[in-house]
C-alpha positions as CSV (number, residue, x, y, z in Angstrom):
1,X,1.3,-11.7,-10.4
2,X,4.1,-13.3,-10.4
3,X,4.3,-16.9,-8.8
4,X,7.5,-16.4,-8.0
5,X,6.9,-13.4,-5.5
6,X,3.9,-15.6,-4.1
7,X,6.0,-18.4,-3.4
8,X,8.4,-16.3,-1.3
9,X,5.5,-14.9,0.9
10,X,4.4,-18.6,1.6
11,X,8.3,-19.0,2.1
12,X,8.3,-15.8,4.3
13,X,5.5,-16.8,6.2
14,X,2.4,-14.6,5.2
15,X,0.1,-17.7,5.0
16,X,0.6,-18.1,8.5
17,X,0.2,-14.3,9.6
18,X,-3.3,-13.3,11.1
19,X,-4.7,-9.9,9.2
20,X,-8.4,-8.8,8.5
21,X,-10.1,-11.5,6.2
22,X,-8.2,-13.7,6.5
23,X,-3.8,-14.2,6.3
24,X,-1.7,-11.3,5.6
25,X,-1.5,-13.7,1.9
26,X,-5.1,-13.2,1.1
27,X,-5.0,-9.5,2.0
28,X,-1.6,-9.0,-0.3
29,X,-3.1,-11.1,-3.1
30,X,-6.7,-9.1,-2.8
31,X,-4.3,-5.6,-2.6
32,X,-2.5,-6.7,-5.8
33,X,-6.1,-7.6,-7.3
34,X,-7.4,-4.8,-6.6
35,X,-4.8,-2.6,-8.1
36,X,-5.0,-4.6,-11.1
37,X,-8.8,-4.1,-11.5
38,X,-8.3,-0.4,-11.6
39,X,-6.1,-0.7,-14.3
40,X,-2.5,0.0,-12.7
41,X,0.4,-0.9,-14.6
42,X,2.2,-3.8,-13.9
43,X,4.6,-3.1,-11.7
44,X,2.5,-1.0,-9.4
45,X,0.3,-4.6,-9.3
46,X,3.1,-6.1,-8.3
47,X,4.2,-3.9,-5.5
48,X,0.7,-4.1,-4.4
49,X,1.4,-7.8,-4.0
50,X,4.4,-7.5,-2.1
51,X,3.6,-3.8,0.1
52,X,4.5,-5.6,3.3
53,X,7.9,-7.3,2.4
54,X,9.8,-4.5,4.4
55,X,7.1,-4.0,7.1
56,X,5.1,-0.8,7.2
57,X,5.0,2.2,9.1
58,X,1.4,0.5,10.5
59,X,2.0,-3.0,10.1
60,X,5.5,-3.5,11.5
61,X,5.7,-7.4,10.9
62,X,8.8,-7.2,7.8
63,X,8.8,-10.7,5.8
64,X,12.1,-9.8,4.6
65,X,15.5,-7.6,5.9
66,X,16.0,-4.6,4.0
67,X,19.5,-6.2,3.2
68,X,17.5,-8.8,1.4
69,X,16.1,-6.4,-0.9
70,X,18.1,-7.9,-4.3
71,X,16.4,-11.2,-3.7
72,X,12.6,-9.4,-4.1
73,X,14.1,-7.8,-7.1
74,X,15.1,-10.8,-8.9
75,X,11.3,-11.8,-7.8
76,X,9.3,-8.3,-9.2
77,X,12.0,-6.5,-10.7
78,X,13.7,-3.4,-9.7
79,X,10.7,-1.0,-10.3
80,X,8.1,-2.9,-8.2
81,X,10.8,-3.3,-5.6
82,X,11.8,0.3,-5.6
83,X,7.4,1.2,-5.1
84,X,7.6,-1.9,-2.4
85,X,10.7,-0.1,-0.5
86,X,9.0,3.6,-0.9
87,X,5.8,2.5,0.5
88,X,7.2,0.8,3.1
89,X,9.9,3.7,4.4
90,X,6.7,5.9,4.8
91,X,6.7,7.8,8.0
92,X,2.9,8.3,8.2
93,X,2.6,10.7,10.3
94,X,5.2,13.4,9.0
95,X,4.2,12.4,5.2
96,X,0.9,11.7,4.9
97,X,-0.4,15.6,5.6
98,X,1.5,17.1,2.7
99,X,1.4,14.0,0.1
100,X,-0.6,16.4,-2.6
101,X,2.0,18.9,-2.6
102,X,5.0,19.1,-4.8
103,X,7.1,20.5,-1.8
104,X,5.5,18.5,0.5
105,X,7.6,16.5,2.8
106,X,8.2,12.0,2.5
107,X,10.2,11.3,5.7
108,X,11.6,7.6,5.4
109,X,11.2,6.0,8.4
110,X,14.0,3.8,7.8
111,X,16.9,6.8,7.9
112,X,15.1,9.6,8.6
113,X,15.6,11.7,5.4
114,X,13.3,14.2,4.0
115,X,12.5,13.4,0.4
116,X,10.7,15.1,-2.2
117,X,9.3,12.6,-4.3
118,X,8.2,13.6,-7.6
119,X,4.2,13.3,-9.0
120,X,4.4,9.9,-10.3
121,X,6.2,8.5,-7.4
122,X,3.3,10.1,-5.1
123,X,0.6,9.1,-7.2
124,X,1.9,5.5,-7.1
125,X,2.1,5.9,-3.1
126,X,-1.5,7.2,-2.8
127,X,-3.0,4.7,-5.0
128,X,-1.1,1.9,-3.3
129,X,-2.4,2.9,0.1
130,X,-6.0,3.4,-1.0
131,X,-5.8,-0.2,-2.1
132,X,-4.1,-1.5,1.1
133,X,-6.7,0.6,3.2
134,X,-10.0,0.0,1.3
135,X,-9.4,-3.7,0.9
136,X,-9.2,-3.7,4.9
137,X,-11.8,-1.5,5.4
138,X,-14.3,-3.4,2.4
139,X,-13.5,-6.8,4.3
140,X,-13.9,-5.5,7.8
141,X,-17.2,-3.9,9.3
142,X,-15.1,-2.7,12.8
143,X,-12.2,-1.7,10.5
144,X,-14.9,0.7,8.7
145,X,-16.9,2.2,11.6
146,X,-13.3,3.1,13.4
147,X,-11.6,4.6,10.6
148,X,-13.7,4.9,7.6
149,X,-14.4,8.4,8.4
150,X,-10.6,9.1,8.9
151,X,-9.8,7.2,5.4
152,X,-12.4,9.2,3.4
153,X,-11.3,12.5,4.7
154,X,-7.4,11.2,3.7
155,X,-8.3,9.9,0.7
156,X,-10.7,13.0,-0.3
157,X,-7.5,15.4,0.3
158,X,-5.6,12.8,-1.8
159,X,-8.3,12.9,-4.6
160,X,-6.1,14.5,-7.1
161,X,-3.6,11.7,-6.9
162,X,-5.7,8.9,-6.9
163,X,-6.9,7.4,-10.6
164,X,-10.8,7.2,-11.2
165,X,-11.4,3.8,-10.3
166,X,-9.5,4.2,-6.9
167,X,-11.7,7.2,-6.6
168,X,-14.6,5.3,-7.2
169,X,-13.8,2.5,-5.2
170,X,-13.0,4.7,-2.1
171,X,-16.3,6.1,-2.3
172,X,-18.0,3.3,-2.7
173,X,-16.6,1.3,0.3
174,X,-16.0,4.7,2.5
175,X,-19.0,6.9,1.4
176,X,-21.9,5.2,3.4
177,X,-24.0,6.3,5.7
178,X,-22.7,5.9,9.3
179,X,-18.9,5.8,8.4
């Protein structure tokens, strides 16, 4: 994880934004570390660290305006920034259901465009989503109790897109009695 990206996150105030398990910065660092522990390539690990820069469909706080994408590219590289943008652009309600399908729609919440991402992009998206949601579920018994069954259902449907370490972590966090 790049020191430059962490510095950008601090400058943007991520260390002062409350988030389950502490601050947004702590969550982002855990997501990057989790992806790293699963053997993700460096660009995906960096995307995990920075995945909230543009806000998301589930977390509307944007740390960096889309017009300043070049700054994030400079900190983490073109591939990692493209992953961050792709993740942030997801209209979850319109996209989650068809993610495993080759021709399933992926709707960009920024533009409304209906995309058909390739398998690699869908795998990266699923892996990053799993790391993000599993970090929160592992830290917060309340979140796990409220959303754990739905997350387990989602990730079970996405199983073809997830790496073995991600799937194992998913089962360890969510496949518990009472979830």
